[in-house]
N, C-alpha and C positions, 0 to 999 in steps of 0.2 A: 677666718674672716668671722666680723663678730653682727648680729643683727638683734635689735630689739624682740624682746620675747612677744610684743604682741603680734609682732608679724610670720612668725614660725612656722604657723600655715601653710603661707607662699609657698615652703620650702618643703614642709610637712607631708601636706594634703593639697596640691595644684588640682588646679579644675581648669576647663577651658576658659572660661574666663572667670578672672582673680582682681573683684573691686578693692583695693586699699584706701580708704576715705578717713579723713580727718582734718584739724585744723593744723595750724601753722606750727612750724618747728616739730614737727612729728617724723622727722626723718623717711619720712616715705622717696624722695627723692635720690636718697644716697644710698639706702637700700638697695633700689631697684637699678640703679646705677651697678653696685660692687656686684649683686647678682649676674646680669647680664657680661659685667668686664670676665668675670668669673669665669664663665661657661664658656663666651665665646673663646677666650682662654685656649680651653682643651679639645671643643668641639665647632664643625664647620657650621655655627648657629647664625643665622641671617635675619635680624629682626627690622622690626619699624619704627621708627622712634618720630610720634605723631601728636600732632597739637591740631586743634581745628582752626586756628592762622598762625603764619609761619611767614613773615615777610623778610624775613632775614633768619642768616644760620645763628645770629647773636640769640634770638628770642626761641631757639632749641636747646634741648640738654646735651648740645655739644663741647661745651666747656666741661661739665659737666662728668663727661666720659674722657675730657683729655687727662682733666686730674686727675679723678681714679685711676688712672692707666699709672700717671706720673708717682703718681699716693702710694701704691703697691709696687712701684718697682717692675713692672712690666713690659716697662717702652720699648723692649725686645721682643714681643711676641707682637708686638700692633703697627700698622702703618698708619698714621694719620692725614688725613688727605684735607687739610683742609681747605681748599678750591675747592676741590670736590664736593666738599658737604657730607665724606662717608669716614667709615674709618672700618680695618678691616685689619683683620687677626691671620699671624702665620697658618694655627689650623684649619682656615677657609672660613672663617665667620664674615660677616658682610651688617656692619648697623648703616642706617640711612635716615637722615632727617627732614620732614616731610609736612608740608600745610594739609590738611585733609579736605579743605573746602574748595581747594584747587583741582582736587579732582574727579572726575569722571568714573563711571561704574567701565568708561574702557580703557584712562590712563591707567588706575589704578591695578590693570593688567601684569604691568610690567614686573609684580612684586608679589607673583600666583606663585615661585620658588621659595618664598620665605617665609620661615616659621613661627615667630614670637612678631607680635606687636606689643608695643609701650605705649600708651596712651596719655600724656599729660594733661593736665587743671581738665580732667575728661568731665568736669559741670559744664563746659562752657561747648563741647562735643553735639553737633546736629544729630538728629534719628538719620537726615540723608547723609552723613557723611560717616554713621554708626552703619545704617542698611548698606552705603558702598565696602568699607573696609572686611567688615565680619565675612563672608564669603569669597573675599580674597586668599584667605591663608587654608590650603585642603590638606597639611601633609595631617598623616596619620600616625598613630603609634605613638612610643617614646620614647627615652632613651635616657642611659644612667651616666651620672656623671661625681665626682669625688669632689668634695668641699672640703676644705681639711681632711680629718680620719671618717668623714662620715660620708656613706653614699647615700645621694638623693636621687631619686625618678621624677622626670619633670615631661609633662605631653610637650609630641612634637610641635602638636597646633597650638600656641597658648596667647590668651591675651591677657594685659595689665592695663588695668586703668586707676590713674594715681587721680586725687581729687580733693576738696574742699568742698562741699555741696551747697549748692545756693539755696534752692528750694527743695519741696520734695516731688516735685513735678519733674526734675532736669531729666534733659531724654535720656538720657545715662541709666538709671532707673528705672525708666519706662521701659525700654528697650531689654535693657536687664536685668529683671524683678530679681531680690534675694531669694525669691522662692523656686527659681528655675534651680532643676537638679544640676546643671553644669555651669553653674556660679557660687562663686565663695565670697562670702564679702566679708571685709577686715579693717575694723575701726584701730588708728593709731591715733595720740593727740599726742601734747608737748612733752606730757607727764610721763608717757612711757617709753622717750626718750631718751639712750643714759650719755648720750654726750648731747644733752642741749645744754646750752652754755650759759651762764651767769648773767649776759649781756643782755639776749634774747630775752629772758626770766624778767629783770628790770622794764624791758619795753613791754612784755605780758602784764609786771604789775601796773605799770602807768595806764597801760589801754584798758584793762579794766574800770580804773577808776574814771575816766573820762569818756568810756562809749557807753552806749547805750546799752541793756541789756542782751538786745535782740542780738546787737552789732556785736558786741564780746563774743557771744557764744558760736556763732558764726564762723567768725575767723578765727578765735584759739581752741574752739571746743570741738568745731565741726558739724553744729549742728544747725539743720538748715532754716531760714526764713519762714517762718509760720504766720498762716492765715490768723493774727489773731483772736478776728472779729465769731468766729465759726468753733475755736478751740474751746474744749470745754475746760482748760486750765490755762492760765495765763504763766508764762518762762521765770517771768519775776516772783513769781508766789512759789515756785515750785521751789526753785531757786533760795530762795531766802528758807525755806523748810530744808534746805540740804545745809545750810551753814547754821542750823539749827538745834540745842540741845534740849531738851525737855525733860518733865516730871515721868520718871521712869515707878512710880507709885501705881499699882493695879498689878492684873494677874496678866499672866502670858497668854496671847491669841497668835495663831497662825492661819495663814493666808495660803491655800494650795489652788494653786493653777496648775490642772493635769492636762499631759502631752493626748494629743488627737492622731496628732500624721507625724507624719517623718522629721519635717523640719521644728516641729515645736518641740519645745522645753517643757518639764515640768518645775516649775518655779515655788519656792517657799519663803513666802518674808511671816518672821515673826517680830513679834513690837510685845515691851513690855509699860503698861497704861499708851503712853502718845505717844513713846518713841520707839520707834524703827532698829532693835537690836541686833537684826542677822539676815541672813540670805542665805539657800540653797538652791542651786542651777542643778535639776539633777537629768541626764541624758540615756535612753536608751533603757529604764527601770520597769519594768512590770508592775501594777497594782498594788498586787502583794508586796513588794520591794518599796515602795513610795510609801505604800500605809506604814510599814515598820520605821520607814526612817521619821517619818512627821510624829508616829507617838511617841518616839525615842525624844525629838527633838522640842517636843510638846511643855516634856517635863510635865505631864499633868491639866497643861494649860487648854485652854479651847480649841479648837482646829474647825476652822471654817472651806469647806471646801467643795469645788466645781463638780458639780455633783452630772451636770450635763455628760454624756453619752459615757464614755469608760471611766468616768469621774465617780460612776455609782458604785463603781469594784472598789476603788480605794474605802468611802464611805462604809459599803459590808463589811469589809475588814478591819477599818480601824472601831467599828461599833464590834466586834468577832475582841478585838486587843481591851475593850473596854475605855476607851477612850470617850474626853467628852467633845463630840465632832455634830456640825451642823450643818450638812447640806445644802446648798446653795445649786437653784435648776439656772442657769443665765437666761434659758428661753421662755423663764416664767414670767408673771404678771406682778406690776407695781405693785406697794399697799399702796400708795398716793395716786392713786388712777387719775383723780383728775389734773396731774402736773407729768405725770409720764406714762409713755404708752407700756413699756416693758420694765422689768427689776435691773437689765443693766445700763438702762438710760436713769434711774434711778440710784445708782450702785455709785455710777460715776460721780452725778453732783452731789452724791453726799460725800463723797472724799472731800470734791472741791471745795465744798463747804467746811470741810475739817483745815485744809491745807493749811489755813496762817495760826494753826493751834499745835500741831504735830511736827516730829523734826525723823527726818529721813536721811538716810546715808546719802556721800557724795555720789552718784553710777549715776555718768553721761546717758548711758541706754534709756536707764529708769525715766531720766528725765525727757528724754525724745519722745518715749514713750507714751508719757503724761500730757504732755504740749500739744504733740501733734493727732489728738483724736478729736473729732468735728461733732459738733450736733446741729440739727436743722429742728423747726420748730414745723410739727406735724399739722394740718387743716384745722384742728380745731384748738390752735397754740399749745401743745405740748411739747415738752422738748424730748428729742429722738435723739439718741449719741449713734451715730455711725456702727455696724456693722464687724469684726473680723473678716469677715471676706470683701466687703466692702474696702475699711481700711488698708490691707495688705492691696487689694487692685490699684485704690487713688497713691498710693508711695511710694509700691514696690517691692517693700519693707517684709520681714517676715514678721509672725503673727507676735503680737504684742502683750511677750507673758508673764512680764514682770508686771506689767503695769495691770493688769487682771487678778496678779496673786495680791497686790497691795489692793485693790478696792473690796478683795473678799477680806484682807486684812483687819480692814477695818468699818466693814459691814455688821449692822446692827438691825438684829431682825424686829426689836420690840419698837424701836421710832427712827424717823430716816433725816428728823428736821436737824439742820448742824447746829443749833443750839443744844438743843435738846444730845445731840449726840458726844458734844463735848464731853457733857453730864456722867452720862452712861459709859462710854469711853476710860473716864478716869475709874470707877468704880472696880471696872471688871478686876 
């Protein structure tokens, strides 16, 4: 069984709730159907295959299952009962196809003996439907299954949600935020799909030419629609920066956002002049290890560190190593107090002013983080960027570590005006 590399966490580290999101052509449906068929062939797994509204079997994934069973030559292991909308396996498995909207707490009880649920088009599922469905599956423990030469372990109670996000407040991400311990978020797009056909790629290219930026990014890159009026940076500006290559004249500068909690990552961005040339994402590294990695990566250049909390340990170690380190406290005061109430707001708008001149790597996660941070005006007309906690609560997403590392990478302690920043950065 072949699977896209981006979706491997579903097989290697499955959790109770697995959210697989991304744009069109990412092989989400094909991979999930292949997994369920493979498991049902070997085990008595009972699966609810649902979507918010299903007026007929044609609107379900029934045909995708039927095609996968025949494609793999597994016909003798399954009984496809189209008149009932049910697929059964010789091993005792059963897949049903339902519309969640039509069910109540009482009617859904008929599925209490089931093990897994796969929800398609999960961006459209309502909070009510999730509240009805999730308590229905009550199995505990785990089971082993062999796929090819690999033995895998899956929870006996598991939910898979596949979707192309519509907005940051889709109920699926509000009910099941990425920050929950029992939630795993996986992003997969067309460029992760090893079977992405050239005909569909041509369709994508045409869509990019005729669609507006917001529409293209949502449909093909899986980035939700944004409230542009509240966002610090526009998608169009950041997307253009990701297509741009600029001068690398100038020294090396690193921006280091240090992990604070278990779900956070330490992210290090590296630039030469105005061009970002590299990124390191570190997990489960202590402050001493982070400092050593940053010192080597900087090659003698400036290292700007989020000194808040545990970041202070990285700063101290870098000083002992003789590095050119600049500590920044995200909780500190702004230099231009008339425009910004705190330094984090000042730094975000500083990068916003620089975006038209810099070059960024093409990274959809970074684009999403940069263009989804909101701001508001205070009572005294200063622009204040929402805190990390406010961002995570509003979006249901993990900490925006990449964005914070990037604003550090372009931070200039001497001056914060956009025009003078361009000159100052180029001289470093």
